[in-house]
C-alpha positions in Angstrom: -25.2 22.2 -57.8 -22.1 20.8 -59.6 -18.8 22.6 -58.9 -17.2 23.6 -62.2 -13.5 24.5 -62.6 -12.5 27.6 -64.5 -11.8 26.6 -68.1 -11.4 28.3 -71.4 -13.7 29.1 -73.1 -16.5 29.9 -70.7 -19.6 28.5 -72.5 -23.2 28.9 -71.6 -24.8 26.3 -73.9 -28.3 27.4 -73.2 -29.3 30.7 -71.6 -32.1 30.1 -69.1 -35.2 32.2 -68.9 -35.3 33.7 -72.3 -37.6 33.0 -75.2 -35.7 30.6 -77.4 -32.4 28.7 -77.8 -29.3 30.8 -77.4 -25.9 30.4 -75.8 -22.9 32.5 -74.8 -19.2 31.8 -75.6 -16.5 33.8 -73.9 -12.8 33.6 -75.0 -10.3 35.3 -72.6 -6.8 35.4 -73.9 -4.0 36.3 -71.4 -6.6 37.8 -69.1 -6.7 40.8 -71.4 -8.2 40.2 -74.8 -11.9 39.2 -74.6 -14.2 37.9 -77.3 -17.8 37.2 -76.7 -20.3 35.6 -79.0 -24.1 35.1 -78.5 -24.8 31.9 -80.4 -28.3 31.7 -81.7 -28.7 28.1 -82.7 -32.4 27.9 -83.1 -32.8 26.6 -86.6 -33.9 29.1 -89.4 -37.7 29.0 -89.8 -37.9 30.8 -93.2 -41.2 32.6 -92.7 -40.3 35.0 -95.5 -40.0 32.2 -97.9 -42.9 30.1 -96.7 -45.5 32.8 -97.7 -44.2 33.4 -101.2 -47.0 32.4 -103.7 -49.6 32.3 -100.9 -52.5 34.7 -100.8 -51.6 37.8 -98.8 -54.6 37.1 -96.5 -53.2 33.6 -95.8 -49.7 35.2 -95.2 -51.1 37.4 -92.5 -52.4 34.3 -90.7 -48.9 32.7 -91.0 -46.9 35.6 -89.6 -48.1 35.4 -86.0 -46.6 31.9 -85.9 -43.2 33.6 -85.8 -43.7 33.9 -82.0 -46.4 33.0 -79.5 -45.3 35.7 -77.1 -45.4 38.4 -79.8 -48.2 36.9 -82.0 -50.3 40.1 -81.9 -47.3 42.2 -82.8 -46.6 40.1 -85.8 -50.3 39.9 -86.7 -50.9 43.6 -86.7 -47.6 44.6 -88.3 -48.2 42.1 -91.1 -51.7 43.3 -91.6 -50.6 46.9 -91.8 -47.9 46.1 -94.4 -50.4 44.0 -96.4 -53.0 46.8 -96.4 -50.4 49.4 -97.3 -49.4 47.2 -100.3 -52.9 47.4 -101.8 -53.9 50.8 -100.5 -56.5 49.6 -98.0 -57.5 52.1 -95.3 -59.3 50.7 -92.3 -61.8 52.4 -90.1 -60.9 54.4 -87.0 -62.6 51.8 -84.8 -60.6 49.0 -86.4 -57.4 50.9 -85.7 -58.3 51.3 -82.0 -59.3 47.7 -81.5 -56.0 46.6 -83.1 -54.1 49.0 -80.8 -56.0 47.5 -77.8 -55.1 44.0 -78.9 -51.4 45.0 -79.4 -51.4 46.6 -75.9 -52.7 43.3 -74.5 -49.7 41.7 -76.0 -47.4 44.4 -74.5 -48.9 43.9 -71.0 -48.7 40.1 -71.1 -45.1 40.1 -72.5 -43.8 42.7 -70.0 -45.4 40.9 -67.1 -43.9 37.6 -68.0 -40.4 39.0 -68.7 -40.2 41.3 -65.6 -41.6 38.8 -63.0 -40.6 35.4 -64.3 -37.6 35.9 -66.5 -35.7 38.9 -65.1 -36.7 39.4 -61.5 -35.3 36.0 -60.2 -31.8 37.3 -61.1 -32.1 40.2 -58.7 -33.8 38.3 -55.9 -31.2 35.5 -56.1 -33.3 32.6 -57.5 -32.6 30.2 -60.4 -36.2 30.5 -61.7 -39.6 31.9 -61.1 -40.9 28.7 -59.4 -38.2 28.8 -56.8 -38.8 32.5 -56.3 -42.5 31.8 -55.8 -42.0 29.6 -52.8 -40.6 32.6 -50.9 -42.6 35.3 -52.7 -46.0 33.9 -53.5 -47.6 37.4 -53.8 -45.1 38.4 -56.5 -46.1 35.3 -58.6 -49.7 36.0 -58.0 -49.3 39.5 -59.3 -47.3 38.3 -62.3 -50.1 35.8 -63.3 -52.8 38.4 -62.7 -51.1 40.8 -65.1 -50.2 38.1 -67.6 -53.9 37.0 -67.6 -55.0 40.6 -68.1 -53.0 40.9 -71.3 -54.2 37.4 -72.5 -57.8 38.2 -71.8 -57.6 41.5 -73.8 -56.1 39.6 -76.8 -58.7 36.9 -76.5 -61.6 39.4 -76.5 -60.3 41.3 -79.4 -58.6 38.6 -81.4 -60.7 35.5 -80.6 -57.8 33.8 -78.8 -54.8 35.0 -76.9 -52.2 33.7 -79.4 -52.3 33.7 -83.2 -55.4 35.9 -83.2 -57.5 34.9 -86.2 -60.3 37.4 -85.6 -58.0 40.2 -86.9 -58.2 40.3 -90.7 -57.2 42.5 -93.6 -59.7 45.4 -93.5 -61.0 44.9 -90.0 -62.2 42.1 -87.7 -64.3 39.0 -88.3 -66.4 40.0 -85.3 -66.3 43.2 -83.3 -66.0 42.6 -79.6 -69.3 43.2 -77.8 -69.9 46.1 -75.5 -70.3 43.6 -72.7 -66.9 42.2 -73.3 -65.3 45.6 -73.7 -66.8 46.7 -70.4 -65.3 43.6 -68.9 -61.9 44.8 -70.2 -62.4 48.2 -68.5 -63.2 46.5 -65.2 -60.2 44.2 -65.4 -57.9 47.1 -66.2 -59.2 49.2 -63.3 -58.8 46.3 -60.9 -55.2 45.9 -62.0 -54.0 49.4 -61.4 -53.0 48.8 -57.8 -50.6 46.0 -58.7 -49.2 47.6 -61.9 -46.2 49.0 -60.1 -45.1 45.9 -58.1 -42.4 45.0 -60.6 -41.0 48.6 -60.6 -40.9 48.7 -56.8 -38.8 45.5 -56.9 -36.3 46.5 -59.6 -35.5 50.0 -58.1 -34.1 48.3 -55.0 -31.1 47.3 -57.0 -28.2 49.3 -58.4 -27.4 49.2 -62.1 -24.1 47.7 -62.9 -22.1 50.7 -64.2 -19.5 48.3 -65.6 -21.8 47.5 -68.5 -22.6 51.2 -69.4 -21.4 52.4 -72.8 -22.6 54.9 -75.3 -25.1 53.6 -77.9 -27.7 54.6 -80.4 -31.3 54.0 -79.7 -34.0 53.7 -82.4 -37.7 54.0 -81.7 -40.9 54.7 -83.6 -42.3 58.2 -83.3 -45.8 57.6 -81.9 -48.8 58.6 -84.0 -50.7 61.7 -82.7 -48.0 62.3 -80.1 -49.5 59.6 -77.9 -46.8 57.3 -76.4 -47.4 53.9 -78.0 -46.8 51.4 -80.7 -48.1 52.7 -84.0 -46.3 55.3 -86.2 -44.7 56.1 -89.5 -41.3 57.6 -88.7 -38.3 56.1 -86.8 -36.1 58.4 -84.8 -32.6 57.9 -83.4 -30.8 59.4 -80.5 -28.1 60.7 -82.8 -30.7 63.1 -84.2 -31.4 61.3 -87.5 -34.7 59.8 -88.6 -36.3 57.9 -91.5 -39.7 56.9 -92.7 -41.0 53.3 -92.1 -41.0 52.6 -95.8 -37.3 53.4 -95.8 -36.2 50.9 -93.2 -34.5 48.6 -95.7 -32.2 51.5 -96.8 -31.3 52.4 -93.3 -31.2 49.1 -91.3 -28.8 46.6 -92.8 -28.7 42.9 -91.9 -25.6 40.7 -92.2 -25.0 37.0 -91.6 -22.5 36.1 -88.9 -21.0 32.6 -88.8 -21.8 31.8 -85.1 -25.6 32.6 -85.2 -28.7 31.7 -87.2 -29.9 35.2 -86.4 -28.5 38.0 -88.5 -26.8 41.1 -87.0 -28.2 44.5 -87.8 -26.6 48.0 -88.1 -28.1 51.4 -88.6 -26.2 53.4 -91.2 -23.1 51.3 -90.4 -23.4 51.5 -86.6 -24.6 49.1 -84.0 -27.8 50.2 -82.2 -30.5 49.0 -79.8 -34.2 49.1 -79.6 -36.9 48.3 -77.0 -38.6 49.8 -74.0 -35.5 51.7 -72.9 -35.2 53.2 -76.4 -38.9 54.2 -76.4 -38.6 55.9 -73.0 -35.2 57.5 -73.9 -36.7 59.1 -77.0 -40.3 59.7 -76.1 -40.6 60.0 -72.3 -42.1 63.4 -72.7 -45.2 61.8 -74.2 -46.0 59.6 -71.2 -49.0 60.7 -69.2 -51.0 59.9 -66.1 -49.3 57.2 -64.0 -46.6 56.6 -66.6 -45.5 60.2 -66.4 -45.5 60.2 -62.6 -43.5 57.0 -62.4 -40.9 58.3 -64.9 -40.5 61.5 -63.0 -40.1 59.6 -59.7 -37.7 57.0 -61.0 -35.9 58.5 -64.0 -32.6 58.4 -62.1 -32.8 54.6 -62.7 -33.1 55.2 -66.5 -29.6 55.2 -67.9 -29.9 55.1 -71.8 -26.4 53.6 -71.9 -27.1 50.7 -69.5 -29.1 47.7 -70.7 -30.2 46.8 -67.2 -32.3 50.0 -67.4 -34.5 48.2 -69.9 -36.2 46.4 -66.9 -37.1 49.7 -65.3 -38.4 51.1 -68.6 -40.6 48.0 -69.1 -41.9 48.3 -65.6 -42.9 51.9 -66.2 -44.5 50.9 -69.5 -46.5 48.2 -67.8 -48.3 50.7 -65.7 -48.6 53.2 -68.5 -50.1 50.7 -71.0 -52.8 49.6 -68.5 -53.9 53.2 -68.3 -53.7 53.6 -72.1 -55.7 50.4 -72.7 -58.5 51.7 -70.5 -58.5 55.0 -72.4 -58.7 53.3 -75.8 -61.5 50.9 -74.6 -63.6 53.8 -73.3 -63.1 55.6 -76.7 -64.3 52.5 -78.5 -67.4 52.2 -76.3 -68.2 55.9 -76.7 -68.4 55.5 -80.5 -69.2 51.9 -80.8 -70.2 50.6 -84.2 -71.4 47.2 -85.4 -69.3 47.4 -88.6 -68.2 44.8 -91.0 -64.6 44.6 -92.3 -63.6 46.2 -95.6 -63.0 43.3 -97.9 -59.7 43.8 -99.8 -59.5 44.6 -103.5 -56.2 43.2 -104.7 -53.7 45.0 -106.9 -50.0 44.9 -107.4 -48.0 46.8 -104.8 -45.5 46.8 -102.0 -46.3 47.8 -98.4 -44.2 48.6 -95.4 -45.0 48.8 -91.7 -42.9 49.3 -88.6 -44.4 49.0 -85.1 -43.2 48.9 -81.5 -43.3 45.3 -80.4 -42.6 44.6 -76.6 -38.9 44.1 -77.4 -38.6 47.0 -79.9 -38.9 47.8 -83.5 -40.6 45.2 -85.7 -40.3 45.8 -89.5 -42.3 44.2 -92.3 -42.3 44.5 -96.1 -44.8 42.6 -98.3 -44.9 42.7 -102.1 -48.0 41.3 -103.8 -49.1 40.8 -107.4 -52.4 41.8 -108.9 -54.0 38.6 -107.8 -53.0 39.3 -104.2 -50.3 36.6 -104.1 -47.1 37.3 -102.1 -44.1 37.9 -104.3 -41.7 38.9 -101.6 -41.6 39.4 -97.9 -39.1 40.8 -95.4 -39.1 40.8 -91.6 -36.6 42.3 -89.2 -37.3 41.5 -85.5 -36.1 43.5 -82.5 -33.7 40.8 -81.3 -32.0 40.8 -84.7 -31.7 44.6 -84.4 -30.1 44.7 -80.9 -28.0 41.5 -81.1 -24.8 43.1 -82.2 -25.0 45.7 -79.4 -25.8 43.0 -76.9 -22.6 41.2 -77.7 -20.6 44.4 -77.1 -22.2 44.8 -73.7 -21.3 41.3 -72.7 -17.7 41.9 -73.9 -17.5 45.1 -71.8 -18.9 43.4 -68.7 -16.4 40.4 -69.1 -13.5 42.8 -69.5 -14.5 44.7 -66.4 -14.8 41.4 -64.3 -11.4 40.2 -65.6 -9.8 43.5 -64.6 -11.1 43.0 -61.1 -9.5 39.6 -60.9 -12.8 37.7 -61.1 -12.1 34.3 -62.8 -15.0 32.2 -61.4 -16.9 31.0 -64.5 -20.1 30.7 -62.6 -20.0 34.3 -61.4 -19.1 35.5 -64.9 -21.8 33.5 -66.7 -24.4 34.6 -64.1 -23.7 38.2 -64.7 -23.7 37.8 -68.5 -26.9 35.9 -68.5 -28.5 38.7 -66.4 -27.5 41.2 -69.0 -28.9 39.0 -71.8 -32.2 38.6 -70.0 -32.5 42.4 -69.4 -32.7 42.8 -73.1 -35.6 40.5 -73.1 -34.5 38.7 -76.3 -37.0 36.6 -78.2 -35.8 33.6 -80.1 -38.5 30.9 -80.0 -38.8 28.7 -76.9 -37.2 28.7 -73.5 -34.7 26.0 -72.2 -33.3 25.7 -68.7 -29.8 24.2 -68.8 -26.5 26.1 -68.2 -23.1 24.4 -68.7 -19.7 25.9 -68.4 -16.6 24.1 -69.8 -14.1 23.6 -72.5 
């Protein structure tokens, strides 16, 4: 490892172990005034513009390409918005299979983030491969849970990324009973390892230096079942709004140092994600999730972003139970049904769901031929980016006050905070540089 002298600014050109290209720049003036920027320099991908003029069905096939990790989240949220635009109501079975597919995404994403992206920070390794040499059982568990989520998405969506089997009005082909029973068996065989990540993370204290008051936003789950589908967004300040009002309540703005916009809720910074979901709706957890929350809620500090790892670890176990419950419900009332083919008309549809990293909002406007006139997407990372910058500033100020001026130590702690948010940009890189 190269020894690097302390220079100004401290620059992390590429944050390792996140999904996408991003960096951190820290300016410390007179060891008092601190400025921190999270630079998102992944080029703009313009998905909202790409789909204009395309059929709305084609658009719903394009949206999953926003992210391979969150493909099911984008697929289903896009479908819901498109169906709402033309007033299409799907069957109960379709809704349940979609939820199962979405949970597969949640399980896979949480497993990858917790074990391979976040945990190396706490065990003292630069990456998951190095960690695996000393902790092979942890990596084996990570891959087993990752595969579980991928298999669920493959069985329901025809493949584990960019699931083309999910269509407006239903599915191209309903998963067979044999395949659904396979899902049940896999879920049951994974329950014993579902808490491994949680057992690791609770060994470490939260850094209280980074705690500060914040607003959380999360989707109120449908039917009072902790989950990912709903129609109303609630905030920890006691306010709320409907999904079709998200554009009046969440404002995006361009910042000069980032291709990703910053968001605010009624003029204030906010955050979203697993920690927000558990902060607002922990009372809806059941079975193992409820038990884990009761046992470890002292590690859940709504004002500390490091608690997001604990929240995801609790959710990982909960969603395995929930996936089994949904699959059994599908099997109990199994129908060989065809999708409802859409009848197009002019309209605008909205949908907000809970992606692994937090609220995912879609708006789609179509003409009477079913062509997209306008589209809008706000992702979780764009929502919590402004709050994340504040957390990094607070942490840097605390370290400077303690007399810590080692750039490697400062950057390591800041990167750990960034990774705890589980940001999603596009693709991971593995280079860190500090310098002028």
